N, C-alpha and C positions, 0 to 999 in steps of 0.2 A: 499183223505185227509178229515178228519172229520171237523165238524163245530168248535169243540174245537181247533183243530190244526190251523185252519184258523184265529182264534181269539187270538192265542198266540202271545205275543209280543216278538220279537227277541231282546235279550240284548247281548251286547258285552262289555267285560271288557276293559277299556281304561287306560293305565298307562301314566306316564309323558313323555315317549319316543315315544308315538304314534304320527304320523304326518298325516295330511289330505291335500288332494289337494283342490283346490277351489271347484270343483264339489262335492267332498265328504262332505265338510263343508256345502255347500248349501243344499245338500240332507238331511244331519243329522239335520239341523235346519229349513228346509222348507222355505228357503229364496232364492232370486235371486242373481246372481253374482254382480249386480250393488249395492245391499244392502251391501255386504261384502266390496266392493271397497269404499263405503261411510264410512263404519266403519273404514277402514284403513286411509282414509283422515282425520277423526276426532280423530285419535290416539287411538281408541278402540282396534284395532287389529294391530299387527306387524307381518307380514309374515316372516317366516324363510328364504324364498327365494322370492325375489321381482321381479323375471323375469316374467312379464305378458306374456301369460296367465297361466304360470306354477307356480303359487303361491304354497307355502307349509306352512302349519300352524301347530302349536303345539296343544297338547291336551288342554292347557289353553284357546286357541282360541275358542274351542267348548263351554266351559263353559261361556266365556265372550259373545259369540254370543247369546247363549240361554238366559242369563240374560238380555242382551240388548233387545232382542225380547220381553221378558216378561215385562220389564219396559215400552216399547213403547205400547204394547198391553193392559196391565192392568192399567197403570198409565198415559198414554199419554205423556211420557217423550220423548223429542227430542234427537237426537244423541249427541249434546254437553252435555246435561243434563245426558244422560246415561254414557258418558265418566267420568264425575265427580262422579256420583253415584258409578260406578265400582271402581274408585280409592279409594273412601272413604270406600267402603265395604272391599276392600283388605287391607286397612290400619287397619281397625277394626279387621280383622282376624289376622293380624300380632301382634297387641297389645294384643289380647286375647291369642295368643300362648305364647307371652312373659310372660304374667300374669300367665299362667298355669305352666310355667317352674320355676317361682319364688315361687310357693306355696310349703309349707313344706310337 
């Protein structure tokens, strides 16, 4: 393997039907399982399957986890604050989509 091959980032397309196990979500976001469980407790994530330790998560959970990690790392936001910020960001996206649909 060349140096160029070793430095290439592996990218995978994820659609809305993609699901993740707890371990996969942790690996994808570089977090521990306890962090994911705390996010569930704060209403940030809703597992598709809540049978511990066999959680299943939607593709939206990947995005929500990454945004939460960024909010905490970059802005020092706690989990309740991240939950509020995520809800507001999603509401803004919904309103933007509605506005785009009403444009002539």
